[in-house]
N, C-alpha and C positions, 0 to 999 in steps of 0.2 A: 858725201859726209857719212862716215860709219859711226853708228851709235849702238852701244851694247844695251840690250834691254834686259832687265831682270826677270826674264820669263823662261820657265822650264817646267813642263809637266812631267811627272814620272810615268814610267812605261804604260802601266795599265790605265792611267788617266788619259794619256795621249792616244791609246788605242781606240777610244771611242770617237775622237775627232777625225782620226785618219781613215776610219771606215767609210766606204762609199755608198752605203745604204742611204736612202732618201730620209727614212725615219729611224732615228737611233734611240732605242727605249733602254733606259738605264735604272735598274733597281739596285740601290746601294745602301749600306749602312751608314749611320751618323758619322760625320767627320771623315768621310772617304775623300773628299776634296773635289767633288763634281762642280760646285759653284766657282771655285777659284780656277779650276781647269778650264770652264767655260769662259770665263773672263780672259784668260790667257789666249784661248783660241780665237775670240773675237778680235783682240788687239792684233795678233799676228795675221789673221786672215784680211783685216782692214788694211794693214800696211803692205800686204802683198796683192791687194786689190782684187780678192777673191769673191767679194760680195759688195753690194752698194746699199741695200736696204735691209737692216737687221731688226729683229723684234726679240726683246727679252721680257717674259711674263713671269711675275712673281706673286707672292701672296698679298702683300700690302706695300704702300709706298715708303714706309719707314725702312723696311728691309732693302729696297731698292737703293735708297740714299746711302745706306751703310755699305752695301756691296760696291757701288761706284767709288765711294770715298776710300774703301780699304783694298779692293781688288783691282781697280782700274787706274785711279788717279796716281798712286804712288809710282806705277811703272811708267805711265805716260809723261811724268814730269821730266823724264830724262831726254824727251823729245823736244825739239824746237817748239816754241809757243804756237806758232802758226800751223802746227801739224794737227792740233786737237783743240776742242773746247767742250765744255760740259754745261748744258742749259739746265740748271737744277729745277727751275719752275716748270719748264716744259717737259722735263724728263727725256732729253735727247743728248746723246753723246756723239759728237762729230770727230772722226779720225780720218784725215786726208779727204777723199772723195766719198767715203762711206759715212752712214749714220746708224745709230742704234736707238730705237724707240723702247724706252722702259715702260711697262704698263703693269698695273696691279690687277689681280683676278676678282677682287670684291665687286667690281662694276663691269661685267663682260661686255655689255653693250657699248662701253666707251672704247673698247679696242677695235671695233669693227671699222672698216672703210678703206683700208689700204692694202697694198700688195707688198710681200716681202720675199727676199731670196735667202734668208738665213734666220733661223729661229732657235732660241733656247727657252724651254718651258721648265721652270724650276719648281720643286716641291709638288711634283705631279700627283703624288699620293693624296695630297690635300685639295689642290685646286681643281682636279679633274673629278672631284665628287659632283661638281656641277657640270653635267655633260654639255650643257648649252655652251659652255666656254670653248670646248673643243669643236663640237659639230657645227654651231651657228656663227661663233666669233673668229676663232683662229684658222681652222683648216681651210675655209674658203679663201683666206688671204694668202695661202701658200700655192694656189693653183697657178697663178700667172707665171711664176718663175721656177716652179719645181724646187721650193726652198729646201736647203739642207737643214734638218731639224734634229735637235737633241731634246729628248723628253725624259726627264729624270727626277728621282727623289727616293725617299724611303717609303715602302709600301704602307698603305692604310686600309687593310681589308682587300676584298676582291671586287673592285669597281672597274671603271673605264680603264684606269692606268693598268690593271691586271690584264684586261682585255687586249690592249695595245701590246703588252708584254708577250702574250701568247702568239700574237701575230709575228713577233720577231723570232720566235723559235719554230715557226712553221716554214719549212723548206719551200712551200709553195707560194710564199709571199716574199719574194726577194727584195721589195722595196723596204721591208722592215727588218731590223736587226737588233736583237736584245742582248743586254750586257748585264752581269750579275756580279756585284762586288760586296764583300763584307767590310766592315769598319777596319779590320786587321790588315787589309791590303794597302792602306796608306802607310808607306814606309817612314813617314815623319812623326807619327803618333807615339805616345808613351804607352806602349802595349801592356807593361805590368800594371800601370795605373788603371787602364780600361778593364783588365781582368779582375782587378780588386773591386772596382765598381759593379761589375756584373754579378758579384756574389749576392748582392742585396736586391737584384732586380728579379721580378717574377719571370718565369720561363717564357711566357708569350711575349714579354717585352724584350727579352734578349733575342728571341727568334726574329722579331720584326725590326727593332731598332739597330741591332748589332750585325745580324746576319742577313738582313734584307729579305725575309721570306714573306710571301703573301699568305696571310691567314684568314680563314673563314670568320666573318663577322667581327674582325678586330676593331675594338673600340665603338661598336654599334651599341647604342642605347635603346633606340625605339624599333622593336622587331614587330612585323606584321602590320606595317604602316598601310600598305595598299589595300589590305582586306577591310579596314574600317573607314575607308574614304567613300561612303555610301550616302551620307546626310545631303540634304538639299536646303538652300536658304529659304527661310520661312517668316512670315509675319507672326506677331504674338497671338496667342490663343487665350480667349478669356478664361480665367481661373487657373491657367498654368503659371508656375513659379520658374523664373529665369535667374541665372547667375552669369555675371560678367567677369572676365579676366582682363586686366589692363597692365600692360608693361609700358612704362613711360620713357620717352627720349625727346631731345629737343633738336639736335643737329645731325650728328653722325649716324645715329641709329634710327630706328622707326618706333613710333608709338603704335601699339597694336591693341585693338579692342575686340574681344571675342565673346560670343553669348552662347550659352547652352540652356536647353530646355530641361529642367530637372525631372519632368514626367517621362521623358524618353532618353535622357543622357545624350541627346543628339545636339551637335552644334547647329545653330540656326543663322548665325551671322558672324562676319569678321571684317574689320576694317583696318587698313594700314595707313598711318599718317607720317609725314616727313617734313621737318622744317617749318613747324608751326609753333607760333608763340604760345606760351602757357594758357592765356585767356581763351584762345581758340580751342585747344585741346580740352580744357575743362568744359566748354560748351558742348563739344561732341560727346563727352562722357555723360554729361547730364542728360542730353537729348536721347541718346540711345538707352540709358537706364530707364528714363521715363517711358519710352516707347515700348519697351519690353516689360511692362507691368511693374515698373519700379524695381528692376533687377538689382539684386545684391551685387555690389561691385567689389571684387577682391582685387585690390591695387597694391602694386609694388611701392611701398612707402619707404624704400631705402633712399637715403640722401634727399634729394630734391623732391621725392615723392611725398615726404612727410607734410610739408605745407599745403601741397595739392590736395592730399586727403582731408586735411582740416577745412580747406575752402569748400570742397564738395559736401562735407558733413554739414557745414553752415548752410548750404544751399538745399538741404533736406534730401541729398542723395544717400541711400543706404550703403555706406562704404565700410568694408572691413580692411584696414591697413595691414599689409604683410611685410615685415622687416626681413628682407632675404639675407639672413645670416648664412654662412656656409652650411650649417646643419639644416636649416629650414629649406634652403635651396635644394639640398640633396634629397630631402624627403618629398618635395613637391615634384621633383623630376622623376623620381623613382616610382611615385604613385601614377603619374601619367604613363610611364613605361609599362606598368602592370595593367593598367586599364586598356592600353592599346593592344598589348599581347594577348590579353584575355577577352578582348572585344567587348569591353563593358561600355564603351562609348562609340559614337559615329561622329565622323568629322567630314566637313565639306571639302571636296577634292579641288583644292587650290594649288597650282604648281608651286608657289613659293612656300606654302605650308609643307608640302611633300618634301621639297629640297631641304628645308631646314631640319625636318625631323630625320631624314635619312642621313644628312651630313653631321648631325650632332654626335659628339663623340665623348669619350672619356680616357683619362690617362691614369696610370697608378703611380703615385709618388714613391720616392725612395723609402718612405716610411710605411708603405703598403696602403695609404689612403686613396680612395677613388675621388678623382677631381673631374667634374663634368663641365663641358664648355663647347662652344661652336669652334670649328677650326680657325686658325688665323686667317683673317680676311673674309670671314663669313659672319652672318647675323644669327642671333638667338632670340630675337624679339618675339616672334610668332611662338616659339617653344615656350617661353617663359609666360606669355599671356594665356596660353592654353593650360599650362601647369597650374597657374593661379585659379582658373575657372574650375578645372577637374578636382582641385584641392577640396572644394566644397560640395562635390557630388558624392553620392552614396550608391552602391549597387542597387539595380532595379529589382523590385519585387513584383510578382503577379499573383493575384488572389485566385486560389483554386478552391471552390467550395468543397467542404468535406463530404457533402452528400453525393458529390460526383466521383468519389473515390470508392474503390472496392473495400470490403472490410478488412483485407490484409494490408492494403495501402494505409488506411486510417490507423491500423494498429502500429504499423511501422513507423509512421510519422508521429503518432503520439508517444511512442518509445523514445524517439530521437529528439522531438522538439517540444513536447508537451501537448496535452489534448487540446488547447485553445489556439495553437498556432496553425493557422491556415494559409500561411504565406510561403512562397518558394523564391529563393534568390536566383536570380538569373546570372 
């Protein structure tokens, strides 16, 4: 039986999948057509029996459902019903004797455990910000079968995706091959419309999103994270004043509780909770606040957080509810960014904290406004909890007795700060 499949990649698209390199690294502009091309390649390769065990990794499950329903199923429907089946709940697509496991990157540990002989890693600029995904979850699963792998996306700074791209342009690493395509290399796009849209884009956005260039610190919000990861967990000290930041969640995200010592601006405690009913979360907040000398609790009171704040206040917890409007969220994020960059705080070196801070990013809207967020498929609960706590901190001061200064130092400080000011801001 001869069946015509509505599948045809354009030349530059197909050049990726025809290449014999084991790891094909693709830096591409938005709407180049890599995702649709990968879907076409999986279908053709399955029908030709070129692989048996396929893995497609994407940002979130919602994207996976859309890609299968828009890029796979309309083409597979021309085949006999017994040629293919889509198990939506399990996220497995069967085509003849081959199968493709679709997995999201927001829970890398759920991907581990199987071997594959074909891989497509989508939105690599986003999902490879979490290096665990590649080194611990995905790469070991490719060893059994020397899996043919396409790793592609639009760049997001110079992280692991960039490092893999550099391997692909190194002649001494023949297993890797890098490709670079701008948005304009898709022959089916409305080029004049894109050129018109580009007029209102900031230059760095054009370079990254359209021309697929790897830029330094693109979208990075928190600089100098590693340098401030020197705090140690500690018990409360009598006479010290503490502040808690609390970001609430019930199911999908995490509730995060973090505590800082106002005497040192150092983080002393952090707890992450998931899938707990509200009464248990309130109990944790009350106990931690009481433990740390009745710490002031800066709590996200947006939406469901408002009644939680009321309940805690009635339980004598010192709560300051914070409604996270777009403007307030922007302000607290920028304060945390400044305090990290200027080393005005110290944080406990917790891997999840470091990953969230380093992956947290910003975009510039078409109107020129900055929009802060975690990348798709990542969490920002730790970031927001620390933002809330740091929002109530002030720069540290140390007292230096005037009689310890030389006459010239006293005169200079008197001229600048006034004769009675004997404090120096750190």
